[in-house]
N, C-alpha and C positions, 0 to 999 in steps of 0.2 A: 400578246398575240403569238409570239414565237413558241411559248410553252404549249399553246393549243395545237399549233402546227406539229410540234414534236410528238404530242400525244396522239394526234390523228395518224401520223405516219407509222406509229407502232401497231395500228390496227391491221386486220386482214385486208390488204389492199384490194384483192379481187371482189370481196363482199361489198366494201364501201364503193368501189368503182362501179359495180353493177347497180347499186342503189342510186348513185349520182347519175348514171346514164338513164335510168328509168325516170328520175326526177327531171332531167333535161328533156326527155321525150314528152313528158306531161307539159312542160313549159312550151315546147315547140308546138304542141297541139293547140294550146290556148292562144299562143301568138298567131298561129294560122287562122284560128277562129276570128281573132280580132282583125286580121288582114282581110278576110272574106267579107266582114261587115263594115269595112272602111271604104266608102265610095266617094266621099267628098271632104272638103276642108273641115267642116264642122265635125264630122266623124273622127278625123285624125286628131284634131285639137281638143275636142270636148266630148268625145265618145258619143256624139249624136244627141247629147242632153237627155239620154234615156237610160242611164245606168241604174241598176237595182241598188237599193239602199245598203244591202249587206256588202255588195261588191264595192260600193263607194266608201263605206266606213272602213272596211278591211284595207282597201288601197290607201286611204288617208293614213291609217295607222302604220302600215308597212312602209310607206314613204317617209313617215315621221321617225320611225325607230330603225336605227342602223346598228352595225357592229360596234360602233363607238358607245352606244347606249348599253348594249347587253354585256360586252366585255370590258370596255373602257370605264364606263360609269359604274358597272358592277364591281370592278376593282377599286374604284374610288370609295365605294361603300365599305370595302374591306379596310380602308384607311380611316375614313371619317365616321363610319358607323351608320346607324339607322336614321340619323338626322337627314340623310339624303332621301328618305321616304317622303319628305316634304316636297321634293321635286315630282314624285309620282302624283301627289295631290295637285300640284301646279299643272302638270301635264293633263290630268283629267279635267280639273275645273276650268283652267284657262284654255289649254290646248284643244279640248274637246267641247265642253259645255259652252263656254263663252264664245269660242270660235264658231261653233255651229249655230247657236241661238242668236248671238248678237252680230256676227259677221256673215254666217252662211246664208241666212234667209235673204238679207238685203243684197248680198253679192250675187246670188242666183237670180233674184228678181231684176236688179239693175243691169246685170250682165245680159239678160235676155232682152230687155228694153233697148239697150245700146247695141245689141248684136255683137258683143265682145266675145272673142274666142280665146284670149290669153290674158294674163295678168297685166302686161304692159299695155295691151290694147284696151283693157278695162279702164286703167288709169288715164290713158290718152283720150279716150272718147268721153269719159266723165268730165274732164277738164277742157275738152275741145282743143287739144294740142297734140299734133302729130310729133312735134319735137320732144314733147314730154314722154311720149311713147318710146321714142328712140333713146332718150336718156335712161329710162327704166330698163329697156332691153340691153343696153350696153353695160349697166351695172350688174345685171343678172349674168351676162356673158363674162364679165370680169371676175366675179367672185364665186359663182356656182362651180366652175371647173376645179377650183381649189378643193371644195368639199367632195365632189364626185371622184377626184383623183385619189384622195386619201382612202376613200371607201374601196376604190378599185385596187389599190395597193394591198389592202387586207385580204380581199378575195383572191388575188393573184398569188400571194404568198401561201395561202391555204392550198390552192391547186398545185403549186410547186412541190410541196412536201407530200401531200396525200396521193396525188397521181404520178409522182416522180417525173414531173415535166419541168424543163428548164424555166427559170423565172421569166425571162423575156417572152418565151412562147406562152407561158401560163397567163401573163399579163394580156397578151394579144387574144388568147382564147377566151378568157373571162370577159373581156370587152366585146368580143365578137358575138358571144352567146346572147348577151344583153342587147347588143346593137340590132340583131336580127329582128327580134320581136318589137323593139322600139321603132326602128325605121319603117318596117312594113306594117305592123299592127297599129301604130299610133297610140293614142291614149286608151283606146279600147283594148288593144293587146296588153299594154302596161297594166291596166286595172284588172283584167282577167287574171293575169299572172300574179299580180299583187295579192288578190284574194286567196289564191292557193298558198302563196308564201306566208301570208299572214296567219293562215290556219296552222301551217307547220310551226311557225314561231310560237303560237299560243300553246300547242301541244308540247313542244320541246321545253319551253320554260316552265310550264306547270309540272311536268315530270321531274325536272331538275329540282324544283322547290320541294315536292313531295319526298323525293329521295334524300334530299338534304335533311329534312326533319326526321325521317326514318333513321338515317345514319347517326343523328345526334340525340336520339332517344325520345323524340316527341317535341311538340311545339313548346310546351311549358318548360321542359327541361332545357331546351336549347336557349331560350331567351333568358332564363334564370342564370345559366352558366355564363352567357355573354355579359350580363349585368355585373356578375361577380368578378369579372376580369378587369374592371375599371382600374384598380390599383396598379395593374401591370403597365399602364401607360407611362406613369412617372418613372417606374423602375426600368422598363425595357426600351421605352421610346422617349427619352428625355428631351430631344429636340422638338418632337411633336407636342409634348406637354408644354414646353416653353412657348409654343406658338398658339396654344389654346385648346389642345386636345384633352378632353376630360373623361373619355370612355366611349364605348360603341353604342350605348343606348341613350345617350344624352347629347344635346347640342354642344358645340364648342363654346368656350367662354366668350361672352358677348364682347364685341369690339376687338377681338383678337384677330391675328392674321388668318387663322383657320376659319373663324366665323365669317369674315369678309369674303373669303374664297368660296365658302359654302353658300352664303346668302346671295352675294352679288353675281358671281360668275355662274354658279351651278343652278341655284334655285330661280333667281330672277332673270338672268340672262337667257338661259335655256327655256325656262318656263314661259316667259312673255315673248321671247323671240319666235316661238312657233306660230304666233298670230300673223306674222308678216312674211312667211316663206312662200314665194310664188308658186312652187310646185304643190303646195297644200291648198292655197287659196283658189286655184283654178278648179279644184275638185268640187267645190260648192256649185259650180256652174254645170256640172255633168248630170245632175238629177232633174227630173221634169217638174217637180212641185215641192213645196215646203213640207208636205206630208212625208216624203222620202227622207228629208233631213231629220225630221222628228224621230223616225225609226232608226236612223243611222247613229244618233247620239249614244244610245245604250250600247250598241255594238262597239263603237269606238272607245267608250269608257272601259268596257270589259277588256278589250284588247290591250289598252295601256296598263291596266291593273295587273293582268296576268303576265305580261312580258317584262316590262321594266320593274314592276313591283317585285316579281320573283327574282330578277337579277340583283336588285339592290339588297334584298333580304338575304339571299344566299351569300353575297359578297361580305356582308357584315358577319354572318354566322360562321363563315369559313375560319374566322379566328379561333372559334371553339374547337373546330376539328383539328387544325394545325397544332394547337397547344396541347390537346389531349393525346394526339397520336404519336407514338414512337415508331417512326419508319426506319430507324437505324441511324447511328451517328454518321456513318459514311454518306448518307443521303443528305445530310444537312438540315433535316426537318425536325429534329427532336425538340419538342416543346418550344416551338417558335410561333410567333404571331404571324398573321397572314402576310403582312408587308415584309417581314423578315424572311419568311419562306420564299417569297417572290424576289428576293435579292434587291428590294427597294423599288421594284417596278410594279405598280398596281395593275398594269395590263395583264400580268401573268397570274393574278390571284384566281379569277374564275376558271381559266383553263387548267391550272394546277389542281384546284379542288376537284374538278370533274375527273381528271386523270387519276388522281390518287384515291378519291373517296367513292366513286360510283362505278357500277358495272359497265362493261363495254357497250351494252345496248343503249344506254343513255348517251354515251359518246357518239354512237352512230347517229342518233336522232339530233343531237346537238350539232353535229357536222352539217346536217341539212338546215338546221336553224340558223347557223352562221351564214351559210350560203344564201338563205332566204333573206336575211337581214341586209346583207350586202347588195344582193341583186335588186331587191325591191327599191331600195333607196337610189341606187345607181340609175335604174331605168327611169325613175321620175325626174332625176336631175338631168339626165341626158335629154329627155323629152322637153323639159322647160328651157334648157340651154339652146337646143336646136330650134325650137319654135320661136324663141326670142330673137335668134339671129336670122333665121330664114323668113318667118312670117312677119315679125314686127320691125326688124331693122332693114333687111334687104328690100322687102316689098315697099316699105315706106320711103326709103331713100331713092329708089328707082321709080317711084310713083306707079308701081304695078297694081292695077285695080283688079285684075282677074285672079280669082283664087287658083293657086297652083300647088298641088300636093308635091310635085317634083321639087319646087323651090324649098318648101318646108322640110322635106326629107333630106335634101342636100344640106340644109342648116343643121339637122340632127347629126348627119355624118360628120360635118366639120366640127361640131361641138364635141363629139366623141373623140375625134382625132386630137383636139386640143387637150382634153382630159387625159388622154393616153400619154401625150408628150409631157404634160405636167407631172403625171405619175412617175415617169421615167426620171425626171430631173429632181424631184423632191428627195430630200434626205430621209433616213429612217426616223421613226418616232414623232411624226407630225400629225397623227390622226386626231388626237384630242385638241391640239392647238388649232388645226384647220377647221374643225367643227365649231369651236368657240368663236372664232373670227367670223365665220359664216352667219351664225345665229345673231351675233351682236350687230353686224353691219346691216343685215336684213331688217332688224327691228328699228334701228336708228334711222335708216334711210327711208323705209317704206311705211312703217306703222302709222305715224301721224297723218300722212297723206291718205293712206288707206281708210283710216277712221273718218277723216274729214270727207272723203268721197262718199262714204255711206251715210253720214249723219249731219254734216254741217253744210247747209245750203249756201252760205256766204264764203266758203273757201274759194280761192281764186287760183288760176293757173300759175301766176307769179309766186303765190304762196307755196304751192306744191313744188315748183322748181327750187325755190330757196330752201325749203325744208329738206328735200332729198339730197341736194348738194351739201348742205350743212351737216346732215346726219352722216354722210360718208366721210366728209373732211374731218369732223371732230372724232369719229371712230378711229380713223387712220392716225390722227395726231395722238390720240390716247395710246394706241398700240405702239407707236414709234417712240414716244417721249415720256409717258406717264406710267403705264402698267408694266411692272417689273419683269414679268415672265416674258412678254414679247419684246419690250424695249431692250432688255439685256441681250436677248438672242439676236435681234436684228443689228444692234450696234450702231444705229444711226445717231442716237442721242449721244453716245460716247464719242463718236467721231466729230460731231459738231460742237458739243458743249463740254466734253471731257468728263462726263459722269453718266452712269447707266440710266438714271431717270432724272427728270427736271425737278420734281418735288419728292424729297426723300422722307418727309415727316409722315408718321403713321396717321391714318391708314392708307394714304393716297397710292402708294406703290402696289397695293393689293385690291384696290377698288376697280372693278371691271369698267372699261370705258363706256359700256352700255348705260351705266348708272347716270352719267352726266350727258352723254351724247343724245340720248332719247329726249330728255326734257328740253335741251337746247334746240333740237330739231322741231319739237312741238311748239316752243315759244316763237321760233322764227316763222313757222307756218301761220300762227295766229296774227302776229304783228304785221307781216307782209300782206296778208289777206285783208287786213283792216285798212290798208292804205293803197291798195291797187284795184284795178277795174274788176267789177263783178261779172260773172257770167250772165248771159241773157236769161231773163226769167222763164221764157218758154222752154229753154234747154233744161234749166233746173227743175221745172215742173215735170218735164218728161222723165228725167232721171229718177225722181221720187214718186212717179206714178205707180200705183199698184196694178199688177196685171193678173 
């Protein structure tokens, strides 16, 4: 990220500043339009259930894809290679097709029958448990600010360098711009702005991909050159070779450290984790019929393909550029691989490639692409955090039955303030780790209960309770005591047991906690539901009634 910031700051600041101001004006107009059309609680939380399928699909994709995907994971592709394109397949097949077809239709239909306006309210009403709604809202409030804060950090650092604003002020300004259209415009404002940002992201990433192929002499030439560089791994990256790296156009060696990292953490964790993210699930309830969801599937799939597909491809192919290009010995780039040119930091690969390989016009557009990716994700996270706190937690605990936009908006404001505080306190370099934790915990905590709510009539409230608590507990235990990356960084296992991880035998230190926490959470749901009181049949029939 820092290299991108440095590159951006070298541009003509007045030109970029004018472009950003025009962009903010467009965002302000769309936020104002959302505010004018928000007259009640349903408008604020679900955009009135009348969102156009294009707007819904673009908002879903823009909320899904953040700066961590475009820059962070694009840089990971510079390390791991094109094997990361399997994640694009997972995102399209699971995150879009499976999500819309097998989750979206039933979520929309059941949410309308139950008159649910949020994800916690959907789960709570499905299992007839206000306490379960409170539990889900508290988990969302506990973990979502971690994700929103790291996205906020990236956007603030960008504004600091590009607009020459002090970091503290840029952090506050970036949060304030997003806060205005989230607080006043509600989900309508968020989704209108997301549609604009999603369009910018598609244009920016497609242009980046095309310019990359032009720079490397065409599609065939680029991929052939990348394939031919495989022997350089053993020669130039011996540590990576020992961990399983075998080239940028093949998968890592099966059962190696790199294979487990790519498959468990990146492909499965992120790919499947998208199904249970509250800020995405709630969007299924914003359209008025299943026909709109059918039309949104294609738009969502194209969005994912053009954005992250472009980022991962460019990340891998950047190795060809850096190795071919002699930028001078003093620059340190002469015949270096991408990760070497980035000084070992994969987050720098995509920004450095853009700065060194492409003309300034692409850098201008990519600046807006970066802002769009950060702001669209932040706005969705702010909205789901605030609605969970204000609408789901506070109104339930205080037994407030009257709908109140003020209470929900105050919840959004408080959620933004918490994210801002966390962003100030967090150390540098936490974006990828915060993202991985969020995806993993969401999947382990919510996915079994979410699936059961939609498909299993015999699932019980006790089973849902046990599954959610188990998913969170096992995920946190894995992060603290088993997964090397987090356990070593936190130091809890070292403090208690005198070693960095409890199980050091391969491959356990490199298996993402999601791999075992999700099955355990699912098993607990099934077992407890089989031995606890079932829901009344009239309620179950109501939930599964077609409308």
